[in-house]
N, CA, C and O atoms as a GROMACS GRO file, in nm:
protein
  588
    1MET      N    1   0.073  -0.149   0.020
    1MET     CA    2  -0.018   0.000   0.014
    1MET      C    3   0.084   0.129  -0.019
    1MET      O    4   0.197   0.103   0.024
    2TRP      N    5   0.076   0.239  -0.073
    2TRP     CA    6   0.121   0.352  -0.095
    2TRP      C    7   0.087   0.455   0.019
    2TRP      O    8  -0.019   0.440   0.080
    3THR      N    9   0.176   0.564   0.051
    3THR     CA   10   0.139   0.638   0.137
    3THR      C   11   0.254   0.761   0.077
    3THR      O   12   0.333   0.726  -0.011
    4ILE      N   13   0.254   0.874   0.119
    4ILE     CA   14   0.328   0.944   0.141
    4ILE      C   15   0.449   0.940   0.112
    4ILE      O   16   0.500   0.908   0.220
    5ILE      N   17   0.551   0.953   0.020
    5ILE     CA   18   0.695   0.927   0.000
    5ILE      C   19   0.787   1.043   0.036
    5ILE      O   20   0.801   1.145  -0.031
    6LYS      N   21   0.861   1.009   0.175
    6LYS     CA   22   0.915   1.052   0.250
    6LYS      C   23   1.068   1.074   0.184
    6LYS      O   24   1.118   1.177   0.139
    7THR      N   25   1.130   0.932   0.194
    7THR     CA   26   1.284   0.937   0.129
    7THR      C   27   1.301   0.920   0.018
    7THR      O   28   1.218   0.900  -0.071
    8LYS      N   29   1.433   0.929   0.012
    8LYS     CA   30   1.522   0.920  -0.143
    8LYS      C   31   1.443   0.754  -0.206
    8LYS      O   32   1.393   0.722  -0.315
    9LYS      N   33   1.466   0.672  -0.064
    9LYS     CA   34   1.439   0.505  -0.140
    9LYS      C   35   1.292   0.496  -0.174
    9LYS      O   36   1.249   0.457  -0.282
   10GLU      N   37   1.234   0.529  -0.092
   10GLU     CA   38   1.092   0.514  -0.118
   10GLU      C   39   1.062   0.593  -0.264
   10GLU      O   40   1.005   0.516  -0.340
   11TYR      N   41   1.077   0.684  -0.306
   11TYR     CA   42   1.074   0.737  -0.427
   11TYR      C   43   1.146   0.710  -0.522
   11TYR      O   44   1.113   0.770  -0.624
   12GLU      N   45   1.248   0.630  -0.533
   12GLU     CA   46   1.305   0.512  -0.609
   12GLU      C   47   1.231   0.423  -0.645
   12GLU      O   48   1.190   0.397  -0.758
   13LEU      N   49   1.198   0.347  -0.492
   13LEU     CA   50   1.075   0.223  -0.551
   13LEU      C   51   0.929   0.280  -0.625
   13LEU      O   52   0.865   0.216  -0.708
   14ALA      N   53   0.901   0.392  -0.581
   14ALA     CA   54   0.790   0.451  -0.616
   14ALA      C   55   0.817   0.474  -0.785
   14ALA      O   56   0.718   0.468  -0.858
   15THR      N   57   0.928   0.495  -0.835
   15THR     CA   58   0.932   0.556  -0.951
   15THR      C   59   0.951   0.445  -1.058
   15THR      O   60   0.904   0.455  -1.171
   16THR      N   61   1.027   0.332  -1.011
   16THR     CA   62   1.029   0.154  -1.028
   16THR      C   63   0.905   0.121  -1.078
   16THR      O   64   0.890   0.078  -1.192
   17ARG      N   65   0.785   0.145  -0.971
   17ARG     CA   66   0.659   0.060  -0.975
   17ARG      C   67   0.599   0.149  -1.096
   17ARG      O   68   0.531   0.089  -1.179
   18LEU      N   69   0.615   0.260  -1.106
   18LEU     CA   70   0.558   0.335  -1.200
   18LEU      C   71   0.613   0.303  -1.321
   18LEU      O   72   0.536   0.267  -1.411
   19GLU      N   73   0.690   0.308  -1.335
   19GLU     CA   74   0.743   0.257  -1.468
   19GLU      C   75   0.738   0.132  -1.529
   19GLU      O   76   0.766   0.105  -1.645
   20GLU      N   77   0.700   0.057  -1.436
   20GLU     CA   78   0.647  -0.110  -1.424
   20GLU      C   79   0.493  -0.085  -1.470
   20GLU      O   80   0.438  -0.180  -1.527
   21LEU      N   81   0.426   0.021  -1.452
   21LEU     CA   82   0.287  -0.004  -1.453
   21LEU      C   83   0.254   0.075  -1.570
   21LEU      O   84   0.148   0.058  -1.630
   22SER      N   85   0.342   0.162  -1.605
   22SER     CA   86   0.310   0.252  -1.712
   22SER      C   87   0.344   0.181  -1.850
   22SER      O   88   0.280   0.204  -1.952
   23SER      N   89   0.419   0.118  -1.846
   23SER     CA   90   0.492   0.010  -1.953
   23SER      C   91   0.395  -0.060  -2.039
   23SER      O   92   0.411  -0.073  -2.160
   24ASN      N   93   0.261  -0.117  -1.952
   24ASN     CA   94   0.206  -0.186  -1.993
   24ASN      C   95   0.037  -0.112  -2.005
   24ASN      O   96  -0.018  -0.105  -1.895
   25PRO      N   97  -0.040  -0.063  -2.117
   25PRO     CA   98  -0.125  -0.038  -2.095
   25PRO      C   99  -0.268  -0.074  -1.992
   25PRO      O  100  -0.322  -0.183  -2.009
   26VAL      N  101  -0.317   0.007  -1.903
   26VAL     CA  102  -0.382  -0.002  -1.779
   26VAL      C  103  -0.501   0.041  -1.807
   26VAL      O  104  -0.500   0.148  -1.869
   27GLU      N  105  -0.618  -0.009  -1.782
   27GLU     CA  106  -0.774   0.118  -1.736
   27GLU      C  107  -0.810   0.129  -1.650
   27GLU      O  108  -0.842   0.040  -1.572
   28GLU      N  109  -0.822   0.277  -1.633
   28GLU     CA  110  -0.804   0.371  -1.540
   28GLU      C  111  -0.890   0.344  -1.426
   28GLU      O  112  -0.863   0.384  -1.313
   29ASN      N  113  -1.003   0.271  -1.456
   29ASN     CA  114  -1.100   0.223  -1.324
   29ASN      C  115  -1.026   0.107  -1.306
   29ASN      O  116  -1.065   0.090  -1.190
   30SER      N  117  -0.930  -0.016  -1.330
   30SER     CA  118  -0.883  -0.114  -1.249
   30SER      C  119  -0.766  -0.093  -1.160
   30SER      O  120  -0.702   0.012  -1.157
   31PRO      N  121  -0.745  -0.187  -1.096
   31PRO     CA  122  -0.680  -0.138  -0.931
   31PRO      C  123  -0.531  -0.113  -0.993
   31PRO      O  124  -0.457  -0.058  -0.911
   32GLU      N  125  -0.480  -0.137  -1.098
   32GLU     CA  126  -0.353  -0.105  -1.135
   32GLU      C  127  -0.340   0.038  -1.189
   32GLU      O  128  -0.239   0.104  -1.166
   33GLY      N  129  -0.463   0.095  -1.275
   33GLY     CA  130  -0.493   0.219  -1.334
   33GLY      C  131  -0.471   0.319  -1.172
   33GLY      O  132  -0.380   0.398  -1.150
   34ARG      N  133  -0.588   0.282  -1.079
   34ARG     CA  134  -0.564   0.337  -0.996
   34ARG      C  135  -0.456   0.352  -0.916
   34ARG      O  136  -0.464   0.458  -0.854
   35GLU      N  137  -0.344   0.281  -0.888
   35GLU     CA  138  -0.227   0.286  -0.850
   35GLU      C  139  -0.129   0.340  -0.924
   35GLU      O  140  -0.016   0.357  -0.876
   36LEU      N  141  -0.155   0.369  -1.028
   36LEU     CA  142  -0.096   0.441  -1.124
   36LEU      C  143  -0.112   0.585  -1.135
   36LEU      O  144  -0.018   0.664  -1.142
   37MET      N  145  -0.231   0.613  -1.136
   37MET     CA  146  -0.285   0.768  -1.085
   37MET      C  147  -0.214   0.804  -0.948
   37MET      O  148  -0.152   0.909  -0.929
   38LEU      N  149  -0.233   0.688  -0.844
   38LEU     CA  150  -0.179   0.764  -0.693
   38LEU      C  151  -0.053   0.760  -0.712
   38LEU      O  152  -0.002   0.846  -0.639
   39LEU      N  153   0.074   0.669  -0.812
   39LEU     CA  154   0.197   0.711  -0.766
   39LEU      C  155   0.208   0.805  -0.817
   39LEU      O  156   0.272   0.893  -0.758
   40GLY      N  157   0.148   0.834  -0.959
   40GLY     CA  158   0.189   0.953  -1.007
   40GLY      C  159   0.177   1.105  -0.915
   40GLY      O  160   0.262   1.192  -0.903
   41TYR      N  161   0.014   1.098  -0.848
   41TYR     CA  162   0.068   1.224  -0.792
   41TYR      C  163   0.142   1.209  -0.686
   41TYR      O  164   0.220   1.302  -0.667
   42LEU      N  165   0.143   1.094  -0.581
   42LEU     CA  166   0.256   1.071  -0.460
   42LEU      C  167   0.412   1.148  -0.512
   42LEU      O  168   0.472   1.230  -0.442
   43ILE      N  169   0.457   1.103  -0.641
   43ILE     CA  170   0.551   1.115  -0.688
   43ILE      C  171   0.607   1.243  -0.738
   43ILE      O  172   0.718   1.296  -0.733
   44ASP      N  173   0.481   1.276  -0.794
   44ASP     CA  174   0.443   1.447  -0.816
   44ASP      C  175   0.493   1.566  -0.656
   44ASP      O  176   0.559   1.670  -0.643
   45HIS      N  177   0.438   1.503  -0.591
   45HIS     CA  178   0.418   1.572  -0.452
   45HIS      C  179   0.563   1.611  -0.407
   45HIS      O  180   0.616   1.720  -0.387
   46TYR      N  181   0.616   1.452  -0.395
   46TYR     CA  182   0.764   1.431  -0.344
   46TYR      C  183   0.852   1.539  -0.413
   46TYR      O  184   0.912   1.623  -0.346
   47GLU      N  185   0.858   1.534  -0.552
   47GLU     CA  186   0.963   1.636  -0.627
   47GLU      C  187   0.948   1.745  -0.642
   47GLU      O  188   1.043   1.813  -0.679
   48GLU      N  189   0.780   1.822  -0.610
   48GLU     CA  190   0.783   1.952  -0.568
   48GLU      C  191   0.844   2.019  -0.452
   48GLU      O  192   0.876   2.137  -0.436
   49ARG      N  193   0.855   1.902  -0.365
   49ARG     CA  194   0.884   1.917  -0.215
   49ARG      C  195   1.057   1.970  -0.203
   49ARG      O  196   1.120   2.068  -0.163
   50THR      N  197   1.086   1.829  -0.269
   50THR     CA  198   1.255   1.815  -0.314
   50THR      C  199   1.318   1.872  -0.400
   50THR      O  200   1.433   1.903  -0.369
   51PHE      N  201   1.283   1.897  -0.504
   51PHE     CA  202   1.381   1.919  -0.621
   51PHE      C  203   1.343   2.087  -0.610
   51PHE      O  204   1.229   2.133  -0.607
   52GLU      N  205   1.408   2.126  -0.608
   52GLU     CA  206   1.389   2.317  -0.646
   52GLU      C  207   1.434   2.330  -0.834
   52GLU      O  208   1.528   2.282  -0.899
   53VAL      N  209   1.298   2.432  -0.880
   53VAL     CA  210   1.356   2.427  -1.006
   53VAL      C  211   1.415   2.584  -1.024
   53VAL      O  212   1.397   2.692  -0.969
   54GLN      N  213   1.480   2.542  -1.114
   54GLN     CA  214   1.576   2.670  -1.165
   54GLN      C  215   1.511   2.692  -1.289
   54GLN      O  216   1.514   2.622  -1.391
   55TYR      N  217   1.438   2.822  -1.263
   55TYR     CA  218   1.418   2.919  -1.368
   55TYR      C  219   1.553   3.029  -1.438
   55TYR      O  220   1.621   3.108  -1.372
   56PRO      N  221   1.562   3.006  -1.560
   56PRO     CA  222   1.665   3.133  -1.610
   56PRO      C  223   1.628   3.245  -1.582
   56PRO      O  224   1.516   3.261  -1.535
   57GLN      N  225   1.734   3.375  -1.608
   57GLN     CA  226   1.687   3.482  -1.588
   57GLN      C  227   1.582   3.519  -1.704
   57GLN      O  228   1.577   3.447  -1.804
   58PRO      N  229   1.496   3.632  -1.691
   58PRO     CA  230   1.412   3.698  -1.756
   58PRO      C  231   1.516   3.679  -1.963
   58PRO      O  232   1.492   3.629  -2.073
   59ILE      N  233   1.607   3.742  -1.906
   59ILE     CA  234   1.668   3.812  -2.014
   59ILE      C  235   1.722   3.726  -2.112
   59ILE      O  236   1.719   3.739  -2.235
   60ASP      N  237   1.786   3.612  -2.023
   60ASP     CA  238   1.846   3.480  -2.088
   60ASP      C  239   1.744   3.432  -2.179
   60ASP      O  240   1.759   3.424  -2.301
   61ALA      N  241   1.610   3.391  -2.095
   61ALA     CA  242   1.515   3.304  -2.154
   61ALA      C  243   1.478   3.386  -2.279
   61ALA      O  244   1.457   3.321  -2.381
   62ILE      N  245   1.464   3.570  -2.286
   62ILE     CA  246   1.426   3.609  -2.423
   62ILE      C  247   1.525   3.548  -2.516
   62ILE      O  248   1.483   3.475  -2.606
   63LYS      N  249   1.680   3.575  -2.500
   63LYS     CA  250   1.772   3.562  -2.568
   63LYS      C  251   1.778   3.413  -2.614
   63LYS      O  252   1.781   3.381  -2.733
   64ILE      N  253   1.779   3.362  -2.554
   64ILE     CA  254   1.780   3.206  -2.552
   64ILE      C  255   1.640   3.183  -2.659
   64ILE      O  256   1.679   3.173  -2.775
   65ARG      N  257   1.575   3.179  -2.654
   65ARG     CA  258   1.426   3.187  -2.722
   65ARG      C  259   1.454   3.260  -2.870
   65ARG      O  260   1.416   3.212  -2.976
   66MET      N  261   1.532   3.394  -2.857
   66MET     CA  262   1.529   3.470  -3.003
   66MET      C  263   1.604   3.347  -3.067
   66MET      O  264   1.551   3.284  -3.158
   67GLN      N  265   1.732   3.311  -3.016
   67GLN     CA  266   1.820   3.236  -3.084
   67GLN      C  267   1.777   3.117  -3.173
   67GLN      O  268   1.802   3.091  -3.291
   68ASP      N  269   1.679   3.027  -3.043
   68ASP     CA  270   1.636   2.915  -3.121
   68ASP      C  271   1.525   2.947  -3.225
   68ASP      O  272   1.510   2.869  -3.319
   69LEU      N  273   1.448   3.054  -3.216
   69LEU     CA  274   1.350   3.132  -3.343
   69LEU      C  275   1.425   3.216  -3.441
   69LEU      O  276   1.369   3.314  -3.491
   70GLY      N  277   1.553   3.182  -3.472
   70GLY     CA  278   1.603   3.311  -3.551
   70GLY      C  279   1.611   3.436  -3.564
   70GLY      O  280   1.655   3.502  -3.658
   71LEU      N  281   1.548   3.480  -3.426
   71LEU     CA  282   1.504   3.601  -3.425
   71LEU      C  283   1.613   3.672  -3.400
   71LEU      O  284   1.691   3.606  -3.331
   72LYS      N  285   1.663   3.802  -3.434
   72LYS     CA  286   1.728   3.968  -3.448
   72LYS      C  287   1.656   4.041  -3.357
   72LYS      O  288   1.535   4.059  -3.362
   73THR      N  289   1.721   4.077  -3.283
   73THR     CA  290   1.672   4.250  -3.206
   73THR      C  291   1.561   4.364  -3.273
   73THR      O  292   1.472   4.429  -3.219
   74ASN      N  293   1.612   4.357  -3.426
   74ASN     CA  294   1.502   4.414  -3.517
   74ASN      C  295   1.388   4.364  -3.514
   74ASN      O  296   1.291   4.439  -3.522
   75ASP      N  297   1.373   4.236  -3.504
   75ASP     CA  298   1.249   4.161  -3.534
   75ASP      C  299   1.158   4.173  -3.411
   75ASP      O  300   1.053   4.110  -3.423
   76LEU      N  301   1.173   4.245  -3.286
   76LEU     CA  302   1.128   4.281  -3.209
   76LEU      C  303   1.093   4.393  -3.159
   76LEU      O  304   1.022   4.403  -3.059
   77LEU      N  305   1.154   4.512  -3.243
   77LEU     CA  306   1.114   4.672  -3.222
   77LEU      C  307   0.979   4.699  -3.239
   77LEU      O  308   0.949   4.816  -3.212
   78ASN      N  309   0.887   4.627  -3.275
   78ASN     CA  310   0.748   4.635  -3.287
   78ASN      C  311   0.684   4.613  -3.086
   78ASN      O  312   0.573   4.650  -3.047
   79ILE      N  313   0.779   4.552  -3.006
   79ILE     CA  314   0.747   4.507  -2.876
   79ILE      C  315   0.838   4.591  -2.783
   79ILE      O  316   0.810   4.639  -2.673
   80PHE      N  317   0.931   4.597  -2.838
   80PHE     CA  318   1.020   4.722  -2.728
   80PHE      C  319   1.013   4.844  -2.755
   80PHE      O  320   1.043   4.922  -2.665
   81GLY      N  321   0.981   4.887  -2.860
   81GLY     CA  322   0.962   5.034  -2.907
   81GLY      C  323   1.052   5.069  -3.010
   81GLY      O  324   1.027   5.073  -3.130
   82ASP      N  325   1.173   5.097  -2.945
   82ASP     CA  326   1.324   5.138  -3.033
   82ASP      C  327   1.389   5.081  -3.008
   82ASP      O  328   1.373   5.005  -2.912
   83ARG      N  329   1.541   5.086  -3.106
   83ARG     CA  330   1.636   5.051  -3.093
   83ARG      C  331   1.689   5.031  -2.937
   83ARG      O  332   1.703   4.932  -2.865
   84GLY      N  333   1.707   5.139  -2.923
   84GLY     CA  334   1.736   5.165  -2.761
   84GLY      C  335   1.719   5.145  -2.660
   84GLY      O  336   1.793   5.146  -2.562
   85THR      N  337   1.573   5.116  -2.679
   85THR     CA  338   1.497   5.052  -2.543
   85THR      C  339   1.545   4.887  -2.562
   85THR      O  340   1.571   4.814  -2.467
   86ALA      N  341   1.549   4.852  -2.685
   86ALA     CA  342   1.533   4.717  -2.711
   86ALA      C  343   1.706   4.659  -2.630
   86ALA      O  344   1.725   4.554  -2.568
   87SER      N  345   1.798   4.762  -2.657
   87SER     CA  346   1.926   4.758  -2.630
   87SER      C  347   1.938   4.746  -2.464
   87SER      O  348   1.994   4.659  -2.398
   88LYS      N  349   1.862   4.872  -2.416
   88LYS     CA  350   1.906   4.844  -2.262
   88LYS      C  351   1.815   4.729  -2.188
   88LYS      O  352   1.862   4.674  -2.088
   89VAL      N  353   1.691   4.695  -2.234
   89VAL     CA  354   1.648   4.574  -2.157
   89VAL      C  355   1.734   4.427  -2.203
   89VAL      O  356   1.756   4.329  -2.132
   90LEU      N  357   1.775   4.452  -2.352
   90LEU     CA  358   1.826   4.326  -2.359
   90LEU      C  359   1.997   4.304  -2.258
   90LEU      O  360   2.067   4.203  -2.264
   91ASN      N  361   2.027   4.426  -2.173
   91ASN     CA  362   2.139   4.445  -2.176
   91ASN      C  363   2.136   4.466  -2.005
   91ASN      O  364   2.231   4.517  -1.944
   92ASN      N  365   2.019   4.420  -1.943
   92ASN     CA  366   1.939   4.422  -1.833
   92ASN      C  367   2.001   4.581  -1.745
   92ASN      O  368   2.032   4.589  -1.626
   93GLN      N  369   2.004   4.675  -1.831
   93GLN     CA  370   1.971   4.806  -1.780
   93GLN      C  371   1.836   4.890  -1.748
   93GLN      O  372   1.831   5.001  -1.694
   94ARG      N  373   1.712   4.800  -1.801
   94ARG     CA  374   1.574   4.864  -1.827
   94ARG      C  375   1.508   4.709  -1.795
   94ARG      O  376   1.546   4.600  -1.840
   95GLY      N  377   1.389   4.741  -1.695
   95GLY     CA  378   1.307   4.652  -1.679
   95GLY      C  379   1.203   4.592  -1.830
   95GLY      O  380   1.197   4.644  -1.942
   96LEU      N  381   1.161   4.520  -1.799
   96LEU     CA  382   1.058   4.465  -1.894
   96LEU      C  383   0.936   4.527  -1.874
   96LEU      O  384   0.874   4.470  -1.784
   97SER      N  385   0.865   4.643  -1.933
   97SER     CA  386   0.728   4.653  -1.877
   97SER      C  387   0.571   4.570  -1.905
   97SER      O  388   0.557   4.480  -1.988
   98LEU      N  389   0.489   4.610  -1.838
   98LEU     CA  390   0.400   4.462  -1.850
   98LEU      C  391   0.356   4.460  -2.002
   98LEU      O  392   0.319   4.348  -2.036
   99SER      N  393   0.351   4.541  -2.088
   99SER     CA  394   0.294   4.562  -2.195
   99SER      C  395   0.380   4.416  -2.294
   99SER      O  396   0.347   4.321  -2.364
  100MET      N  397   0.531   4.494  -2.229
  100MET     CA  398   0.684   4.398  -2.312
  100MET      C  399   0.631   4.224  -2.260
  100MET      O  400   0.630   4.132  -2.343
  101ILE      N  401   0.594   4.206  -2.132
  101ILE     CA  402   0.610   4.075  -2.095
  101ILE      C  403   0.493   4.019  -2.152
  101ILE      O  404   0.505   3.896  -2.161
  102ARG      N  405   0.374   4.067  -2.199
  102ARG     CA  406   0.249   4.004  -2.239
  102ARG      C  407   0.302   3.992  -2.353
  102ARG      O  408   0.329   3.876  -2.383
  103GLN      N  409   0.336   4.101  -2.458
  103GLN     CA  410   0.383   4.054  -2.597
  103GLN      C  411   0.489   3.957  -2.625
  103GLN      O  412   0.471   3.863  -2.703
  104LEU      N  413   0.626   3.982  -2.547
  104LEU     CA  414   0.716   3.866  -2.550
  104LEU      C  415   0.669   3.707  -2.504
  104LEU      O  416   0.737   3.609  -2.530
  105ALA      N  417   0.592   3.704  -2.462
  105ALA     CA  418   0.504   3.586  -2.380
  105ALA      C  419   0.445   3.492  -2.507
  105ALA      O  420   0.465   3.373  -2.528
  106ASP      N  421   0.358   3.595  -2.592
  106ASP     CA  422   0.265   3.556  -2.679
  106ASP      C  423   0.383   3.509  -2.779
  106ASP      O  424   0.386   3.391  -2.812
  107ARG      N  425   0.486   3.607  -2.831
  107ARG     CA  426   0.567   3.623  -2.909
  107ARG      C  427   0.671   3.475  -2.952
  107ARG      O  428   0.699   3.403  -3.048
  108LEU      N  429   0.697   3.493  -2.820
  108LEU     CA  430   0.823   3.352  -2.820
  108LEU      C  431   0.759   3.246  -2.721
  108LEU      O  432   0.821   3.146  -2.685
  109SER      N  433   0.660   3.269  -2.689
  109SER     CA  434   0.590   3.136  -2.622
  109SER      C  435   0.689   3.091  -2.496
  109SER      O  436   0.755   2.987  -2.491
  110LEU      N  437   0.684   3.175  -2.417
  110LEU     CA  438   0.733   3.178  -2.234
  110LEU      C  439   0.613   3.237  -2.187
  110LEU      O  440   0.529   3.318  -2.227
  111PRO      N  441   0.643   3.146  -2.058
  111PRO     CA  442   0.541   3.162  -1.948
  111PRO      C  443   0.576   3.297  -1.886
  111PRO      O  444   0.689   3.320  -1.843
  112VAL      N  445   0.472   3.392  -1.883
  112VAL     CA  446   0.451   3.486  -1.814
  112VAL      C  447   0.543   3.508  -1.662
  112VAL      O  448   0.614   3.603  -1.627
  113SER      N  449   0.512   3.395  -1.598
  113SER     CA  450   0.569   3.361  -1.482
  113SER      C  451   0.747   3.394  -1.462
  113SER      O  452   0.809   3.455  -1.375
  114LEU      N  453   0.782   3.336  -1.562
  114LEU     CA  454   0.935   3.363  -1.600
  114LEU      C  455   0.983   3.491  -1.625
  114LEU      O  456   1.088   3.527  -1.573
  115LEU      N  457   0.900   3.589  -1.724
  115LEU     CA  458   0.904   3.708  -1.759
  115LEU      C  459   0.906   3.798  -1.696
  115LEU      O  460   0.966   3.900  -1.729
  116ILE      N  461   0.821   3.778  -1.553
  116ILE     CA  462   0.786   3.848  -1.491
  116ILE      C  463   0.868   3.871  -1.341
  116ILE      O  464   0.837   3.961  -1.263
  117GLN      N  465   0.967   3.784  -1.319
  117GLN     CA  466   1.076   3.808  -1.198
  117GLN      C  467   1.154   3.965  -1.239
  117GLN      O  468   1.175   3.991  -1.357
  118PRO      N  469   1.179   4.024  -1.170
  118PRO     CA  470   1.280   4.144  -1.159
  118PRO      C  471   1.434   4.084  -1.228
  118PRO      O  472   1.493   3.984  -1.188
  119PRO      N  473   1.467   4.151  -1.312
  119PRO     CA  474   1.632   4.124  -1.358
  119PRO      C  475   1.683   4.135  -1.216
  119PRO      O  476   1.657   4.210  -1.122
  120GLY      N  477   1.775   4.019  -1.237
  120GLY     CA  478   1.904   4.001  -1.163
  120GLY      C  479   1.872   3.952  -1.053
  120GLY      O  480   1.962   3.955  -0.968
  121LEU      N  481   1.776   3.907  -1.023
  121LEU     CA  482   1.709   3.806  -0.926
  121LEU      C  483   1.738   3.667  -0.931
  121LEU      O  484   1.719   3.631  -1.047
  122SER      N  485   1.775   3.573  -0.860
  122SER     CA  486   1.791   3.425  -0.946
  122SER      C  487   1.740   3.362  -0.823
  122SER      O  488   1.761   3.397  -0.707
  123ASN      N  489   1.631   3.212  -0.892
  123ASN     CA  490   1.635   3.078  -0.794
  123ASN      C  491   1.751   3.060  -0.736
  123ASN      O  492   1.758   3.063  -0.613
  124SER      N  493   1.861   3.038  -0.814
  124SER     CA  494   1.981   2.923  -0.816
  124SER      C  495   2.020   2.967  -0.619
  124SER      O  496   1.972   3.063  -0.559
  125PRO      N  497   2.108   2.873  -0.565
  125PRO     CA  498   2.174   2.862  -0.472
  125PRO      C  499   2.244   2.944  -0.449
  125PRO      O  500   2.256   3.006  -0.343
  126SER      N  501   2.332   2.963  -0.600
  126SER     CA  502   2.465   3.064  -0.532
  126SER      C  503   2.435   3.235  -0.517
  126SER      O  504   2.514   3.325  -0.487
  127LYS      N  505   2.334   3.238  -0.540
  127LYS     CA  506   2.297   3.400  -0.515
  127LYS      C  507   2.187   3.390  -0.374
  127LYS      O  508   2.113   3.296  -0.346
  128LYS      N  509   2.200   3.483  -0.320
  128LYS     CA  510   2.142   3.501  -0.185
  128LYS      C  511   2.005   3.553  -0.184
  128LYS      O  512   1.965   3.611  -0.284
  129SER      N  513   1.938   3.541  -0.095
  129SER     CA  514   1.776   3.551  -0.078
  129SER      C  515   1.815   3.720  -0.021
  129SER      O  516   1.924   3.764   0.017
  130LYS      N  517   1.674   3.795  -0.034
  130LYS     CA  518   1.694   3.876   0.018
  130LYS      C  519   1.698   3.887   0.183
  130LYS      O  520   1.783   3.948   0.248
  131VAL      N  521   1.602   3.824   0.226
  131VAL     CA  522   1.624   3.738   0.338
  131VAL      C  523   1.767   3.740   0.433
  131VAL      O  524   1.795   3.790   0.542
  132ALA      N  525   1.845   3.656   0.328
  132ALA     CA  526   1.997   3.640   0.372
  132ALA      C  527   2.063   3.780   0.390
  132ALA      O  528   2.114   3.831   0.490
  133GLN      N  529   2.045   3.831   0.251
  133GLN     CA  530   2.114   3.965   0.246
  133GLN      C  531   2.076   4.074   0.343
  133GLN      O  532   2.150   4.172   0.351
  134ALA      N  533   2.009   4.070   0.389
  134ALA     CA  534   1.912   4.167   0.531
  134ALA      C  535   1.951   4.123   0.614
  134ALA      O  536   1.985   4.214   0.690
  135LEU      N  537   1.984   3.973   0.682
  135LEU     CA  538   2.031   3.973   0.812
  135LEU      C  539   2.219   3.987   0.785
  135LEU      O  540   2.281   3.965   0.889
  136GLU      N  541   2.300   4.016   0.671
  136GLU     CA  542   2.426   4.019   0.680
  136GLU      C  543   2.448   4.135   0.711
  136GLU      O  544   2.396   4.234   0.659
  137PRO      N  545   2.555   4.134   0.826
  137PRO     CA  546   2.582   4.252   0.882
  137PRO      C  547   2.645   4.372   0.781
  137PRO      O  548   2.713   4.350   0.681
  138LYS      N  549   2.604   4.509   0.834
  138LYS     CA  550   2.665   4.599   0.713
  138LYS      C  551   2.756   4.678   0.787
  138LYS      O  552   2.750   4.705   0.907
  139ALA      N  553   2.869   4.725   0.680
  139ALA     CA  554   2.932   4.850   0.727
  139ALA      C  555   2.890   4.940   0.796
  139ALA      O  556   2.775   4.967   0.761
  140ILE      N  557   2.933   5.019   0.897
  140ILE     CA  558   2.902   5.138   0.972
  140ILE      C  559   3.043   5.230   0.973
  140ILE      O  560   3.157   5.212   1.017
  141TYR      N  561   2.972   5.338   0.901
  141TYR     CA  562   3.059   5.464   0.846
  141TYR      C  563   3.022   5.535   0.964
  141TYR      O  564   2.906   5.531   1.005
  142LYS      N  565   3.105   5.596   1.017
  142LYS     CA  566   3.102   5.724   1.092
  142LYS      C  567   3.146   5.828   1.036
  142LYS      O  568   3.237   5.837   0.953
  143LYS      N  569   3.057   5.938   1.098
  143LYS     CA  570   3.090   6.059   1.052
  143LYS      C  571   3.214   6.122   1.086
  143LYS      O  572   3.243   6.110   1.205
  144ARG      N  573   3.300   6.189   1.009
  144ARG     CA  574   3.440   6.249   1.016
  144ARG      C  575   3.393   6.394   1.123
  144ARG      O  576   3.296   6.469   1.113
  145LYS      N  577   3.494   6.394   1.213
  145LYS     CA  578   3.470   6.522   1.276
  145LYS      C  579   3.520   6.634   1.198
  145LYS      O  580   3.616   6.622   1.121
  146LYS      N  581   3.444   6.764   1.219
  146LYS     CA  582   3.528   6.858   1.182
  146LYS      C  583   3.617   6.918   1.276
  146LYS      O  584   3.583   6.929   1.394
  147SER      N  585   3.751   6.967   1.225
  147SER     CA  586   3.825   7.037   1.303
  147SER      C  587   3.849   7.146   1.255
  147SER      O  588   3.919   7.227   1.317
   0.00000   0.00000   0.00000
């Protein structure tokens, strides 16, 4: 009987069983079909808790997608407005506007949730969270006495 997956060993057993069940077609209402659906849910729940999703920076995602589609900056000027704004955005000197986010998501088939992140922030563990940054000791500057 399957329960909530808590350990890596339980996860490995569940994924092995899921592969066994999915290799042969099963009916949805059969015991194997219900077990397959339950395992899918339990594995998904474990993976969401255990494995952190690493999203690329919005500008990096835009550049990669442009490259994938063979697009140049000039192809997106109708979204950015002009070449100067496009250059500033693509060089992380200016943030994306809501209008740009909507149009880029549509044109480049990127999720809005990825584009809406502020530039410069990352989900990667190498960068410190805002809380960690706030807790770091700050340098204290003393005002010089005038003589």
